[in-house]
Backbone as JSON Lines, residues from 0, in Angstrom:
{"i":0,"aa":"M","n":[0.9,-1.25,-0.05],"ca":[0.19,0.02,-0.01],"c":[0.73,1.29,-0.05]}
{"i":1,"aa":"N","n":[0.55,2.13,-1.01],"ca":[1.39,3.34,-0.91],"c":[0.82,4.45,-0.1]}
{"i":2,"aa":"K","n":[1.67,5.58,-0.1],"ca":[1.23,6.6,0.86],"c":[-0.15,7.35,0.54]}
{"i":3,"aa":"S","n":[-0.36,7.37,-0.86],"ca":[-1.8,8.1,-1.24],"c":[-3.05,7.17,-0.79]}
{"i":4,"aa":"Q","n":[-2.67,5.8,-0.93],"ca":[-3.68,4.78,-0.64],"c":[-4.06,4.8,0.99]}
{"i":5,"aa":"E","n":[-3.01,5.05,1.67],"ca":[-2.96,5.11,3.1],"c":[-3.94,6.32,3.62]}
{"i":6,"aa":"K","n":[-3.65,7.44,2.78],"ca":[-4.4,8.78,3.19],"c":[-5.85,8.54,2.99]}
{"i":7,"aa":"V","n":[-6.32,7.98,1.8],"ca":[-7.62,7.74,1.55],"c":[-8.33,6.8,2.61]}
{"i":8,"aa":"L","n":[-7.54,5.81,2.91],"ca":[-7.87,4.76,3.97],"c":[-8.31,5.38,5.12]}
{"i":9,"aa":"V","n":[-7.29,6.35,5.65],"ca":[-7.42,6.96,6.94],"c":[-8.58,8.11,6.89]}
{"i":10,"aa":"A","n":[-8.63,8.76,5.77],"ca":[-9.91,9.75,5.57],"c":[-11.06,9.11,5.6]}
{"i":11,"aa":"A","n":[-11.33,7.86,4.91],"ca":[-12.4,7.16,5.0],"c":[-12.81,6.64,6.33]}
{"i":12,"aa":"L","n":[-11.91,6.07,7.16],"ca":[-12.15,5.64,8.49],"c":[-12.58,6.8,9.36]}
{"i":13,"aa":"C","n":[-11.91,8.02,9.29],"ca":[-12.23,9.22,9.9],"c":[-13.74,9.54,9.72]}
{"i":14,"aa":"G","n":[-14.16,9.47,8.53],"ca":[-15.44,9.77,8.15],"c":[-16.41,8.87,8.72]}
{"i":15,"aa":"L","n":[-16.17,7.6,8.69],"ca":[-17.04,6.6,9.36],"c":[-17.3,6.89,10.78]}
{"i":16,"aa":"V","n":[-16.12,7.24,11.54],"ca":[-16.29,7.58,12.87],"c":[-17.04,8.78,13.33]}
{"i":17,"aa":"V","n":[-16.93,9.83,12.43],"ca":[-17.64,10.97,12.56],"c":[-19.07,10.74,12.43]}
{"i":18,"aa":"T","n":[-19.43,10.01,11.31],"ca":[-20.92,9.71,11.02],"c":[-21.47,9.02,12.01]}
{"i":19,"aa":"A","n":[-20.74,7.72,12.57],"ca":[-21.25,7.14,13.49],"c":[-21.6,7.8,14.97]}
{"i":20,"aa":"A","n":[-20.58,8.72,15.21],"ca":[-20.81,9.53,16.38],"c":[-21.89,10.46,16.25]}
{"i":21,"aa":"A","n":[-22.15,11.12,15.04],"ca":[-23.43,11.92,14.9],"c":[-24.61,11.17,15.08]}
{"i":22,"aa":"G","n":[-24.62,9.91,14.49],"ca":[-25.91,9.1,14.66],"c":[-26.17,8.75,16.16]}
{"i":23,"aa":"F","n":[-25.14,8.51,16.95],"ca":[-25.4,8.32,18.47],"c":[-25.87,9.58,19.21]}
{"i":24,"aa":"A","n":[-25.44,10.61,18.65],"ca":[-25.78,11.96,19.4],"c":[-27.16,12.23,19.19]}
{"i":25,"aa":"V","n":[-27.69,12.03,17.93],"ca":[-29.15,12.32,17.78],"c":[-30.22,11.38,18.29]}
{"i":26,"aa":"Q","n":[-29.87,10.11,18.41],"ca":[-30.65,8.96,18.87],"c":[-31.15,9.27,20.42]}
{"i":27,"aa":"P","n":[-30.46,9.67,21.31],"ca":[-30.93,9.8,22.72],"c":[-31.86,11.09,22.6]}
{"i":28,"aa":"A","n":[-31.75,12.1,21.83],"ca":[-32.68,13.23,21.75],"c":[-33.91,12.7,21.36]}
{"i":29,"aa":"M","n":[-34.0,11.95,20.22],"ca":[-35.31,11.39,19.7],"c":[-35.94,10.58,20.82]}
{"i":30,"aa":"A","n":[-35.19,9.98,21.49],"ca":[-36.03,8.84,22.76],"c":[-36.56,9.85,23.7]}
{"i":31,"aa":"A","n":[-36.15,10.95,23.93],"ca":[-36.72,11.98,24.91],"c":[-37.88,12.66,24.42]}
{"i":32,"aa":"G","n":[-38.37,12.39,23.22],"ca":[-39.6,12.95,22.65],"c":[-40.76,12.92,23.39]}
{"i":33,"aa":"Y","n":[-41.64,13.62,23.06],"ca":[-43.18,13.45,23.23],"c":[-44.04,13.51,22.27]}
{"i":34,"aa":"Q","n":[-45.07,12.67,22.53],"ca":[-46.16,12.56,21.46],"c":[-47.13,13.79,21.23]}
{"i":35,"aa":"V","n":[-47.37,14.01,20.13],"ca":[-48.31,15.31,19.8],"c":[-49.72,14.75,19.08]}
{"i":36,"aa":"D","n":[-49.43,14.06,18.0],"ca":[-50.51,13.56,17.13],"c":[-51.58,14.57,16.93]}
{"i":37,"aa":"Q","n":[-51.29,15.55,16.32],"ca":[-52.2,16.73,16.1],"c":[-51.77,17.39,14.81]}
{"i":38,"aa":"L","n":[-52.88,18.09,14.15],"ca":[-52.66,18.85,12.93],"c":[-52.24,20.3,13.27]}
{"i":39,"aa":"A","n":[-51.15,20.71,12.58],"ca":[-50.68,22.15,12.84],"c":[-50.65,22.86,11.35]}
{"i":40,"aa":"R","n":[-50.27,24.15,11.52],"ca":[-50.25,24.78,10.36],"c":[-48.89,25.48,10.4]}
{"i":41,"aa":"V","n":[-48.25,25.52,9.12],"ca":[-46.93,26.34,8.97],"c":[-46.99,27.73,9.12]}
{"i":42,"aa":"S","n":[-46.38,28.28,10.15],"ca":[-46.63,29.64,10.49],"c":[-45.19,30.28,10.74]}
{"i":43,"aa":"N","n":[-45.34,31.83,10.92],"ca":[-44.03,32.38,11.05],"c":[-42.92,32.36,9.91]}
{"i":44,"aa":"V","n":[-43.46,32.05,8.86],"ca":[-42.58,31.96,7.73],"c":[-43.01,32.97,6.61]}
{"i":45,"aa":"A","n":[-42.29,33.83,6.17],"ca":[-42.58,34.71,5.12],"c":[-43.44,34.34,3.9]}
{"i":46,"aa":"Q","n":[-44.32,34.91,3.5],"ca":[-45.0,34.28,2.23],"c":[-44.21,34.06,1.1]}
{"i":47,"aa":"W","n":[-43.06,34.64,0.81],"ca":[-42.3,34.33,-0.21],"c":[-41.3,33.14,0.16]}
{"i":48,"aa":"D","n":[-41.23,32.83,1.33],"ca":[-40.35,31.72,1.81],"c":[-41.05,30.41,2.01]}
{"i":49,"aa":"Q","n":[-40.28,29.37,2.44],"ca":[-40.79,28.22,2.73],"c":[-39.95,27.42,4.0]}
{"i":50,"aa":"L","n":[-40.63,26.67,4.69],"ca":[-40.02,25.92,5.85],"c":[-39.35,24.66,5.28]}
{"i":51,"aa":"N","n":[-37.94,24.62,5.66],"ca":[-37.36,23.33,5.31],"c":[-37.7,22.34,6.14]}
{"i":52,"aa":"V","n":[-37.88,21.02,5.55],"ca":[-38.0,19.82,6.4],"c":[-36.65,19.15,6.24]}
{"i":53,"aa":"R","n":[-36.18,18.49,7.36],"ca":[-34.84,17.94,7.74],"c":[-34.98,16.58,7.95]}
{"i":54,"aa":"K","n":[-33.9,15.81,7.62],"ca":[-33.85,14.28,7.8],"c":[-33.67,14.04,9.35]}
{"i":55,"aa":"W","n":[-32.92,14.84,10.08],"ca":[-32.82,14.68,11.47],"c":[-33.06,16.01,12.21]}
{"i":56,"aa":"P","n":[-33.4,16.05,13.65],"ca":[-33.82,17.36,14.17],"c":[-32.49,18.24,14.46]}
{"i":57,"aa":"A","n":[-31.98,18.95,13.36],"ca":[-30.94,19.77,13.49],"c":[-30.9,20.65,12.13]}
{"i":58,"aa":"S","n":[-30.62,21.88,12.54],"ca":[-30.53,22.75,11.43],"c":[-29.53,22.49,10.27]}
{"i":59,"aa":"Y","n":[-28.48,21.85,10.72],"ca":[-27.32,21.39,9.75],"c":[-27.77,19.98,8.99]}
{"i":60,"aa":"S","n":[-28.92,19.52,9.3],"ca":[-29.22,18.13,8.73],"c":[-29.6,18.33,7.19]}
{"i":61,"aa":"Q","n":[-29.48,17.28,6.57],"ca":[-30.09,17.12,5.15],"c":[-31.32,17.6,4.95]}
{"i":62,"aa":"K","n":[-31.51,18.46,3.9],"ca":[-32.89,19.12,3.78],"c":[-33.49,17.83,2.68]}
{"i":63,"aa":"I","n":[-34.72,17.51,3.14],"ca":[-35.34,16.53,2.39],"c":[-36.84,17.07,1.79]}
{"i":64,"aa":"G","n":[-37.2,18.35,1.93],"ca":[-38.42,18.92,1.48],"c":[-38.61,20.04,2.14]}
{"i":65,"aa":"A","n":[-39.74,20.7,1.66],"ca":[-40.12,22.03,2.2],"c":[-41.57,22.37,2.03]}
{"i":66,"aa":"F","n":[-42.22,23.23,3.07],"ca":[-43.61,23.48,3.04],"c":[-43.75,24.93,2.88]}
{"i":67,"aa":"Q","n":[-44.81,25.22,2.14],"ca":[-45.31,26.61,1.93],"c":[-45.91,27.21,3.17]}
{"i":68,"aa":"P","n":[-45.86,28.52,3.56],"ca":[-46.38,28.92,4.65],"c":[-47.93,28.64,4.57]}
{"i":69,"aa":"D","n":[-48.69,28.38,5.78],"ca":[-49.95,28.04,6.11],"c":[-50.48,26.69,5.55]}
{"i":70,"aa":"T","n":[-49.53,25.81,5.11],"ca":[-49.64,24.43,4.83],"c":[-49.93,23.62,6.12]}
{"i":71,"aa":"P","n":[-51.16,23.05,6.19],"ca":[-51.34,21.96,7.2],"c":[-50.35,20.71,7.3]}
{"i":72,"aa":"V","n":[-49.98,20.29,8.38],"ca":[-49.18,19.22,8.42],"c":[-49.6,18.28,9.69]}
{"i":73,"aa":"W","n":[-49.23,17.05,9.6],"ca":[-49.66,16.19,10.82],"c":[-48.4,16.14,11.69]}
{"i":74,"aa":"V","n":[-48.62,16.46,12.93],"ca":[-47.33,16.4,13.93],"c":[-47.36,15.24,14.52]}
{"i":75,"aa":"E","n":[-46.39,14.37,14.4],"ca":[-46.33,12.94,15.13],"c":[-45.79,13.27,16.52]}
{"i":76,"aa":"R","n":[-44.88,13.8,16.52],"ca":[-44.18,13.98,18.09],"c":[-43.11,15.09,17.9]}
{"i":77,"aa":"C","n":[-42.63,15.57,19.14],"ca":[-41.69,16.51,19.07],"c":[-40.45,16.09,20.26]}
{"i":78,"aa":"I","n":[-39.43,16.75,20.11],"ca":[-38.45,16.62,21.11],"c":[-37.92,18.0,21.61]}
{"i":79,"aa":"A","n":[-37.64,17.9,22.8],"ca":[-37.05,19.22,23.51],"c":[-35.67,19.18,23.41]}
{"i":80,"aa":"V","n":[-35.24,20.42,23.07],"ca":[-33.78,20.64,22.75],"c":[-33.26,21.67,23.84]}
{"i":81,"aa":"P","n":[-32.46,21.46,24.94],"ca":[-32.0,22.43,25.87],"c":[-31.6,23.71,25.37]}
{"i":82,"aa":"K","n":[-31.99,24.69,25.75],"ca":[-31.42,26.09,25.13],"c":[-31.56,26.52,23.76]}
{"i":83,"aa":"S","n":[-32.82,25.74,23.23],"ca":[-32.98,25.9,21.82],"c":[-34.67,25.62,21.44]}
{"i":84,"aa":"A","n":[-34.95,25.75,20.51],"ca":[-36.4,25.41,20.13],"c":[-36.65,24.0,20.08]}
{"i":85,"aa":"D","n":[-37.89,23.43,20.22],"ca":[-38.05,21.93,20.06],"c":[-37.98,21.75,18.62]}
{"i":86,"aa":"W","n":[-37.74,20.33,18.1],"ca":[-38.2,19.76,16.84],"c":[-39.22,18.93,16.83]}
{"i":87,"aa":"C","n":[-39.95,19.11,15.71],"ca":[-41.21,18.05,15.6],"c":[-41.2,17.47,14.22]}
{"i":88,"aa":"L","n":[-41.6,16.15,14.48],"ca":[-41.4,15.14,13.1],"c":[-42.92,15.4,12.66]}
{"i":89,"aa":"V","n":[-42.97,15.79,11.28],"ca":[-44.09,16.17,10.74],"c":[-44.36,15.29,9.27]}
{"i":90,"aa":"E","n":[-45.41,15.3,9.02],"ca":[-45.76,14.54,7.75],"c":[-46.81,15.24,6.84]}
{"i":91,"aa":"R","n":[-46.61,15.23,5.63],"ca":[-47.72,15.6,4.57],"c":[-47.57,15.02,3.25]}
{"i":92,"aa":"Q","n":[-48.48,14.31,2.94],"ca":[-48.29,13.43,1.66],"c":[-47.04,12.68,1.61]}
{"i":93,"aa":"N","n":[-46.19,12.87,0.71],"ca":[-44.85,12.0,0.77],"c":[-43.73,12.57,1.48]}
{"i":94,"aa":"T","n":[-43.94,13.51,2.14],"ca":[-42.89,14.43,2.92],"c":[-43.03,14.22,4.35]}
{"i":95,"aa":"R","n":[-41.97,13.49,5.09],"ca":[-42.01,13.05,6.4],"c":[-40.57,13.58,6.91]}
{"i":96,"aa":"G","n":[-40.51,14.46,8.07],"ca":[-39.19,14.84,8.44],"c":[-39.4,15.8,9.51]}
{"i":97,"aa":"W","n":[-38.13,16.29,9.77],"ca":[-38.11,17.28,11.14],"c":[-38.26,18.71,10.82]}
{"i":98,"aa":"V","n":[-38.94,19.49,11.61],"ca":[-38.93,21.01,11.32],"c":[-38.83,21.66,12.79]}
{"i":99,"aa":"N","n":[-38.46,22.91,12.83],"ca":[-38.32,23.65,14.13],"c":[-39.66,24.0,14.53]}
{"i":100,"aa":"S","n":[-39.94,23.61,15.77],"ca":[-41.54,23.83,16.36],"c":[-41.86,25.3,16.41]}
{"i":101,"aa":"R","n":[-41.03,26.29,16.28],"ca":[-41.42,27.6,16.23],"c":[-42.11,28.05,15.05]}
{"i":102,"aa":"F","n":[-41.93,27.31,14.01],"ca":[-42.75,27.48,12.74],"c":[-44.02,26.64,12.49]}
{"i":103,"aa":"L","n":[-44.46,26.11,13.72],"ca":[-45.94,25.41,13.74],"c":[-46.88,26.14,14.57]}
{"i":104,"aa":"T","n":[-48.14,26.16,14.39],"ca":[-49.08,26.51,15.02],"c":[-50.17,25.57,14.94]}
{"i":105,"aa":"P","n":[-50.5,24.92,16.38],"ca":[-51.4,23.99,16.32],"c":[-52.76,24.45,15.82]}
{"i":106,"aa":"M","n":[-53.67,23.65,15.06],"ca":[-54.97,23.86,14.65],"c":[-55.96,23.08,15.58]}
{"i":107,"aa":"E","n":[-56.67,23.91,16.25],"ca":[-57.57,23.48,17.24],"c":[-58.86,22.93,16.59]}
{"i":108,"aa":"D","n":[-59.53,23.69,15.64],"ca":[-60.62,23.34,14.9],"c":[-60.3,23.07,13.43]}
{"i":109,"aa":"W","n":[-60.45,21.82,13.19],"ca":[-60.29,21.42,11.79],"c":[-61.11,20.41,11.42]}
{"i":110,"aa":"D","n":[-61.54,20.37,9.92],"ca":[-62.21,19.41,9.32],"c":[-61.4,18.82,8.34]}
{"i":111,"aa":"I","n":[-61.59,17.38,8.14],"ca":[-60.78,16.7,7.03],"c":[-61.63,16.52,5.86]}
């Protein structure tokens, strides 16, 4: 094995370690969640903007979709994040992921 192959191998192993550590860091927070099971509306988003939906409950997580303002979504559960806003697992049609709870308003009276 030459030096360049060793460098690639070390870089790949470091990437795996970082990825595994990030996965373990998110899992305990998800377990500390609370059930919501309620319809909510996307709010506090400018009319020209949209709310990003993330793969994991973190602003740096991969974006997997977006919702327009006033879009109704089903909130499955939320997690409390110390010194920050809660994150909620939401779903609408084929989009399911995490959004910051400050951009959701519970819908009290709704008809399907």
